[in-house]
FISE-378670 format. One line per 5 residues: their letters; for each residue x, y, z of C-alpha. Coordinates in steps of 0.2 Angstrom, whole numbers. Layout:
# FISE-378670
a) X,Y,Z | ... .
//
This chain:
# FISE-378670
mrsgl) 0,0,0 | 7,17,-5 | 9,28,10 | 7,43,-1 | -11,38,-5 .
lflpf) -17,36,12 | -23,54,13 | -37,49,0 | -47,38,12 | -45,50,26 .
lgvft) -51,64,15 | -65,53,9 | -71,49,26 | -69,66,33 | -78,74,18 .
avlal) -93,61,20 | -94,66,39 | -95,85,34 | -108,81,21 | -119,73,34 .
atgra) -117,87,46 | -120,102,34 | -135,93,26 | -144,97,42 | -136,113,47 .
ykefp) -138,122,30 | -154,115,23 | -157,131,13 | -140,127,4 | -142,108,-1 .
lvsiv) -129,111,-14 | -115,111,-1 | -120,94,5 | -121,87,-12 | -104,94,-17 .
lwila) -96,86,-1 | -104,69,-5 | -97,70,-23 | -79,74,-16 | -80,60,-4 .
alais) -85,47,-17 | -71,54,-29 | -58,53,-15 | -63,35,-11 | -64,30,-30 .
vwvvl) -47,38,-34 | -39,29,-20 | -47,12,-25 | -41,14,-43 | -23,20,-39 .
dgkrl) -20,8,-25 | -32,-6,-31 | -18,-19,-35 | -10,-17,-18 | -27,-18,-9 .
ktmft) -30,-35,-18 | -13,-42,-14 | -14,-37,4 | -27,-50,7 | -18,-64,-3 .
rkgsr) -2,-63,6 | 4,-72,21 | -4,-65,36 | -19,-59,26 | -31,-65,40 .
hrmsq) -22,-53,52 | -23,-39,39 | -41,-43,37 | -44,-41,55 | -35,-24,54 .
glsvl) -46,-20,40 | -61,-23,49 | -55,-13,64 | -52,1,52 | -69,-1,44 .
lavll) -77,0,61 | -67,16,65 | -74,23,49 | -92,19,53 | -89,26,71 .
aigag) -83,42,63 | -98,43,51 | -110,39,66 | -103,54,75 | -106,65,60 .
ylsrr) -124,58,59 | -127,61,78 | -121,79,76 | -135,82,64 | -148,80,78 .
drfnk) -156,96,85 | -153,91,103 | -136,99,101 | -144,116,100 | -141,127,116 .
sfdvt) -140,145,119 | -133,153,135 | -139,171,139 | -125,180,147 | -134,197,149 .
kegin) -139,202,167 | -156,208,161 | -160,191,152 | -164,201,136 | -160,186,125 .
tlspe) -171,174,134 | -190,172,130 | -201,181,142 | -214,170,151 | -228,176,140 .
svklv) -218,171,125 | -215,154,132 | -233,152,135 | -237,156,117 | -224,142,112 .
nqlke) -233,130,123 | -250,134,116 | -242,131,99 | -235,114,104 | -252,109,111 .
rkepv) -260,113,94 | -248,102,85 | -248,112,69 | -233,122,63 | -234,140,59 .
kvlaf) -230,143,41 | -217,157,39 | -213,165,22 | -197,176,24 | -193,188,10 .
fqdem) -176,195,12 | -163,205,3 | -152,211,17 | -142,197,25 | -140,206,41 .
kknqf) -159,207,43 | -160,189,38 | -148,183,52 | -157,194,64 | -173,185,61 .
rkals) -165,168,61 | -158,172,79 | -174,178,85 | -184,163,78 | -171,151,85 .
lyelk) -176,157,103 | -194,150,99 | -188,134,91 | -177,130,106 | -192,131,117 .
ggsfe) -201,118,105 | -210,130,93 | -214,122,76 | -211,133,61 | -210,129,43 .
veyid) -199,142,36 | -196,146,18 | -183,159,13 | -187,169,-3 | -177,182,-12 .
pqtdp) -189,194,-20 | -177,199,-33 | -174,181,-40 | -192,177,-37 | -202,193,-40 .
trama) -219,183,-45 | -219,175,-28 | -217,192,-19 | -231,200,-30 | -242,185,-26 .
enitt) -240,188,-7 | -242,207,-10 | -224,211,-3 | -222,230,-4 | -208,232,9 .
vdtvi) -191,223,8 | -186,211,22 | -204,206,26 | -209,190,35 | -226,183,35 .
fkygk) -233,172,48 | -247,161,43 | -258,150,54 | -274,143,47 | -283,157,39 .
qearl) -274,171,49 | -258,180,44 | -247,193,52 | -233,203,43 | -217,208,51 .
tsfte) -203,220,46 | -195,221,64 | -189,206,72 | -189,208,91 | -197,197,103 .
ekmsn) -211,209,106 | -215,210,87 | -213,191,84 | -224,186,99 | -237,199,95 .
alvrv) -238,192,78 | -240,175,85 | -254,182,95 | -263,188,80 | -262,172,70 .
mkekd) -266,161,85 | -282,170,91 | -297,159,86 | -308,174,82 | -309,193,81 .
ktiyf) -317,202,96 | -327,218,96 | -324,232,107 | -336,247,108 | -330,264,114 .
tkghg) -344,276,120 | -347,293,112 | -359,308,115 | -351,314,131 | -336,323,124 .
epels) -325,307,123 | -309,308,112 | -313,302,94 | -305,286,88 | -300,294,72 .
nqeal) -293,310,80 | -274,310,78 | -271,325,89 | -263,323,106 | -279,319,115 .
gysaa) -286,308,102 | -287,289,102 | -281,285,84 | -265,276,91 | -276,266,103 .
kqele) -287,260,89 | -272,256,78 | -264,245,92 | -281,236,95 | -284,233,77 .
serfv) -266,226,75 | -271,213,88 | -286,208,79 | -299,218,89 | -314,226,79 .
vkeln) -316,243,86 | -333,252,85 | -341,267,93 | -358,267,102 | -369,281,108 .
llett) -378,275,124 | -392,288,122 | -397,280,106 | -399,262,112 | -409,253,125 .
sipad) -395,239,126 | -377,235,122 | -375,226,105 | -374,207,107 | -358,207,98 .
adllv) -349,218,111 | -335,208,119 | -330,224,129 | -337,241,132 | -325,256,135 .
iagpk) -329,272,143 | -314,283,140 | -312,301,144 | -330,308,145 | -331,327,148 .
ydlqp) -349,326,154 | -358,314,166 | -369,300,160 | -388,301,160 | -399,290,172 .
selav) -406,281,156 | -388,277,151 | -384,270,168 | -399,258,167 | -392,251,151 .
leqyl) -375,249,159 | -382,241,174 | -391,228,164 | -375,226,154 | -365,222,170 .
qsarp) -378,210,176 | -375,200,161 | -357,198,166 | -350,207,151 | -333,217,154 .
lmvlv) -331,235,156 | -317,248,156 | -319,265,163 | -306,279,161 | -310,296,168 .
daltp) -298,311,169 | -297,323,184 | -307,340,184 | -322,330,177 | -337,329,189 .
vpnln) -346,312,186 | -357,308,200 | -369,297,190 | -355,287,183 | -347,286,200 .
klves) -362,277,206 | -360,264,193 | -341,262,197 | -345,261,216 | -356,246,212 .
vgfrf) -341,236,206 | -329,241,219 | -321,258,215 | -324,277,218 | -317,292,208 .
nddll) -310,305,220 | -312,323,217 | -293,327,217 | -278,330,206 | -262,320,206 .
iirpg) -246,331,202 | -228,331,205 | -223,339,222 | -221,358,220 | -203,363,220 .
derak) -197,346,214 | -185,349,200 | -192,335,189 | -208,345,187 | -198,357,175 .
vlgqn) -193,342,164 | -209,331,165 | -222,344,168 | -231,346,185 | -248,340,179 .
naivt) -242,323,177 | -244,308,188 | -230,295,189 | -235,277,193 | -222,265,199 .
dfdsf) -230,253,211 | -238,238,203 | -248,223,209 | -237,207,207 | -251,195,206 .
spvta) -263,202,193 | -259,196,175 | -261,214,170 | -246,221,179 | -236,206,185 .
dfvkr) -223,208,171 | -220,226,176 | -215,220,193 | -203,206,185 | -195,219,174 .
ggval) -193,232,188 | -190,250,185 | -206,252,175 | -215,269,176 | -231,275,168 .
mtant) -234,294,166 | -252,301,164 | -259,319,164 | -275,325,172 | -275,311,184 .
rsidi) -286,308,199 | -285,294,212 | -297,280,215 | -303,272,231 | -307,254,233 .
vndnk) -325,250,239 | -324,232,246 | -343,232,251 | -350,235,234 | -367,231,226 .
lqlkp) -361,217,215 | -350,210,228 | -335,210,216 | -317,209,223 | -308,225,219 .
vglak) -289,226,218 | -278,241,216 | -266,237,202 | -255,253,201 | -251,267,213 .
ssqii) -242,283,211 | -224,287,215 | -219,295,231 | -214,311,222 | -233,313,218 .
vkvtg) -244,323,229 | -263,324,229 | -273,340,228 | -290,338,236 | -306,346,233 .
vktqa) -304,348,214 | -319,346,203 | -316,359,190 | -301,370,185 | -307,384,196 .
dlknl) -304,374,211 | -285,374,208 | -285,393,213 | -279,398,230 | -272,382,235 .
tedri) -268,380,254 | -256,368,262 | -270,358,270 | -277,353,253 | -260,345,248 .
vegsf) -258,327,254 | -242,316,252 | -242,297,250 | -245,284,237 | -262,283,229 .
dvfga) -271,270,218 | -273,276,200 | -278,260,191 | -288,245,198 | -298,229,192 .
asgkv) -312,220,200 | -319,203,197 | -332,191,203 | -347,180,199 | -364,188,193 .
ggakv) -380,181,188 | -386,163,193 | -394,161,210 | -386,176,218 | -380,192,210 .
atnea) -362,189,215 | -350,181,227 | -332,180,229 | -330,165,241 | -323,150,233 .
nkdaq) -336,137,240 | -350,149,236 | -343,151,218 | -345,133,215 | -363,132,222 .
advkg) -368,147,211 | -361,138,196 | -369,122,199 | -386,128,205 | -389,143,194 .
dsqgn) -405,153,194 | -423,146,192 | -421,146,173 | -405,136,175 | -393,150,171 .
aakel) -376,148,179 | -367,163,186 | -353,170,175 | -337,180,179 | -338,199,177 .
rvfvg) -322,209,175 | -320,228,176 | -305,239,174 | -305,257,181 | -292,271,179 .
gsaql) -290,288,185 | -284,295,169 | -290,293,151 | -273,299,145 | -266,282,147 .
asnlg) -272,277,130 | -272,294,121 | -260,298,107 | -250,308,119 | -249,294,132 .
aqrqe) -247,280,119 | -230,288,115 | -224,279,131 | -223,260,127 | -227,256,146 .
nvdlf) -244,265,144 | -248,255,129 | -243,239,138 | -255,242,152 | -269,247,141 .
lnain) -268,232,130 | -264,220,145 | -280,227,153 | -290,224,137 | -284,206,135 .
yltqd) -288,203,154 | -305,210,152 | -309,199,136 | -301,184,146 | -287,182,134 .
edfis) -273,182,147 | -263,170,136 | -261,184,124 | -255,198,136 | -244,209,125 .
irakd) -225,206,125 | -214,220,130 | -198,225,121 | -182,222,131 | -169,235,131 .
gdrst) -150,232,130 | -138,225,118 | -138,208,112 | -125,197,121 | -127,178,119 .
ldltt) -116,163,120 | -124,152,106 | -121,134,103 | -132,131,88 | -134,116,77 .
assqf) -120,122,65 | -108,126,78 | -111,111,89 | -109,100,74 | -92,107,69 .
lllfl) -87,107,87 | -91,89,89 | -83,84,73 | -67,93,78 | -66,86,95 .
ayvyp) -72,68,91 | -66,66,73 | -55,79,65 | -42,82,79 | -39,63,84 .
tsflg) -40,57,65 | -28,70,60 | -15,64,73 | -19,46,68 | -17,49,50 .
agvfy) -1,58,52 | 5,44,63 | 1,30,51 | 9,39,37 | 25,42,45 .
wmrrr) 25,25,53 | 24,17,36 | 37,28,28 | 49,23,42 | 45,5,40 .
ra) 49,6,22 | 65,15,25 .
//
């Protein structure tokens, strides 16, 4: 056997192992694996042709059995090496280590919950990725890998809109570097590839149906189409992006809330409601349908306050402002309430607590009181309180009440600004909050056999939470959307917040793990073995 030709079988086996590994790691480049297989076959073929006679005589000489045993040992070693290459193709070698203090490269619990829902449905999300920019493409791959590592199933197809323009036109691609998520009949489009955007896209395609939200009008509420600072066009856009149907409703023109209303929102009324409207709303609450009420300070609403008190809250006649003399008032504006203390148990605010350092800012803010002994016997909970730098000016019903302030009207402390109430209504009793009575009400129902249902209400002391001005702060939008999803009983689709900070990970992906395994288990020892055999045979012949 010619020692100089020994590099050919080693090259052939090594190339075959690489072909196995790259076939999985680079599925979008199948040509790489094909070329490596061809090179492996050529190397083995050339070796057999050039050294065929010596291979034949090796088994006919004296001691051929011993050589055959050696040959079998070599064959087993080759099979072992190829087996290592095959094993390195397996996805279980994927691993990502988040080395950031904030955990910005780890999926949030909300995103993991979405992935778990996707696994339960056992149907992959189809992904059409139209990319021209390689950096954007790699950014998307890294973001998607976080979901795949948690078990998310995706069928990804990468398409170059320049080389396949008809496909791009068929999918109505108008912006370069666009990704389309498809699930069933639903689809969502992305041009930004953060966890926040990708998880919210999954929310949109995984929701089983659109839900309808009605906003009241006729009391000076901000218009949904108004794009000025106090308008609600940004809130409408955010809701529609999460597959909510947004409509308006004049309570004076109806005797009941439409049957398709999954949620009713009273946001920013400038005038109080009429008694006839309260009767409609009371009937609506008795049917266990959710309600959101956001009312600014300096707006007297005694009739609406009676309705709010029946579910466990009371709007106070006051105004929350930054403490007079505080330097931050010059930068932020004194007529702003800063909210920093959140409830850690409610799904609406739990993530704010986990993140830490989250602050909301709302203008024209009043405090709310919790009324435990309420008509509907709901359980009210304060969700968010003002910061210690905020003070309360009492006795404020109108703008005129802000004149001639005295020290006794300024109160320091931390005050409830947002809250939520829940409990059973209907059935044998109007409502109850005790666990054993809940079960009894559900089972017994009323005389017509109607079981009690859960009612959820969200109350806020500022309508600026979701105004166009307030929506400029992502935290405000988060609380608003979280409350909407909570009220419509879609806690699994609580909005995903963007994480700040630079990307910093230690990734051991399929490709890197394969080559690391190949180097440690095959390339490194085989190189020494090959070199050793080569020089041993040369010295033996010398």
